[in-house]
N, C-alpha and C positions, 0 to 999 in steps of 0.2 A: 482499397482497405476492406470492402466487404468480403471479398474472397480470403484475405488474410485474417478475418475476424473470428475465425473457427478457433480460436485460441481459448482455452478455459482456464481460469483462475485457478490458483494453487488450491487444491483440494485438502482441507484438514491439515495445514501446516502444523508441523510439531512446535508447541509453545511451552512444554514443561520440560526442563532439563535438571536432572539430579547429579550433584557432584559427590561421586564416591571417591573419585582420585581426579586429580588435574588432568592427566592424558585421557582418562574416560571421558570426562566433560568435554574436552577440546574435540574429540573425536565425534561425539554426539553432536556438537555444533556444527562440525564440518560436514557430516551426512546430510543435517537437515538444510544446510546452504546448498547442497546439489539440486534439490528439487527447483528451489527459487532460481539458481544460475542457469538451468536448463530452459526455463520459461521466459526469462528475461529478453533474449533477442528476439522471440516471437512476439512479445508485447511491444517490444521497441519498433519492430517492423510496422505494426499497425499504428502506432503513434506518429512514426516518421511519415507515413504516407498520409495520414490524416493531417499532419502539420503542414504539407505542401499546399493545402487547400485554404489554410488560417488566414492568409491575407486577401483571399476572395470572400471570405464570410461576411464582410461588411456590405458587399455589393449584393449579395442574395435578398431577394424580395418576398419569395415564397415561405410563407410561415413554417409550412412542413419540412421544407428542406433546411430552413433555419434550425428548427427544434431537432431534427434528424442529425445535423451536423455537431450540434452543441452536445446532445446526448451522447454520440459516438465519441466525441473528444473528451468530454467529462469522464466517461467510463474507462476510456484508454489510459488517460492520465492516472486516474484513481487506481487502476490495475498496477500501472507502471510503478507509482509510489509504493503501493502495497508491497509489491514484489520486491523491488530493489531496497526500500528501507528494510524489510525482513532481512534479507541476506546481509545488509549492512549492520544491522543489529546484532545478528548472529557473530558476525566478525569481530564487532565490538566487544561482545562478551568474553571472547576468547583472550583479549589483551587487557581490558580496562575494568571490568567488573569484578569487584570486590565484596564480599558478604560483610555485612555490620556484625561487629563483635557482640557476644551476648549481652544483655543488660545487666544481669548479674549471674552468679554462680548456680541459680537453678533453673535460668532460662537455656535451652540447647541453642548451639549453633546452628544457624540457617545452613541449608545445604542444597536448596532448590530455587532456581531462577525460573519466572514464568513470563512469557512474553504476553502481553495483553494489547489488545486493539486498542488505540488512542487517537484522538483527533490533534496529534502533534508528532512532529518528527525529531529526532535527535542525531539525525545523520548527516546535517550539514545544510548550508543554505540552498543549493541546488534542490534538494528534496523539498524543502520548506516552500520554495518558489513554485515547484510543481504542484505541491499540495494545495496552494492557494489558487493556482490556475485552475485545477480540476474542479474545487468548490465554486469558483466563478463560473465556469461553464454550466455546472448542474444547478446552480442557483439561478442562471439566467433561464434555463428551460423552465423551472418552476415560475418565475417572475413573468416571463414573455408568453407562456403557453400554458396558463392555469386550466384546470378541469381538463387536461388531456391526458392520454395514455403516457406521453413523453414526461410530463410533469410528475405522474404518479412514478414512473420508474426512476426519475432523478431524485425523488424524495427517498424512494427506498435505497438507493444508491448512497445517499448522504446520511441515512441511518445507520449504515455500517463505517465505523471509523475508519480513516485511510491510513494512519500511522500506528506506531507501536511504542511501547514502553515496557521496560522490565520492572519485576516486582520480585521481592524475595518471598 
């Protein structure tokens, strides 16, 4: 897992999408998906490698190794959920998102979707389970290893929302 871990998360994922026309919006969403789709297999490799040791975690007695494993698993899961749910939210936008009608004749029609970080996932129960699992690992680091560098890193990871939501 350490050899695979040189995967960087998505940097500055596109979050603002203006609809000038339906084909143009669909194309912008598809282009944004490519970054996430390229990264997903790499993150999944790290996660799958760490997952092989999950059953042995309870047997580990050394606090340093416990914290290290929990931190690695929590971060891998958070990156997995952020990336996969980003991709899924973009796919969802192509088929299901509709702009609210104007409130009155003087209010212009919305034409921009913004994907905002949020501590929820709207892309299915599998992502929701992985989100809960990521939080469990990171919170366990904070609870079981307070005042350590691992706890500080876990806290920082939790400060960044793991899911996404659309706003107009």
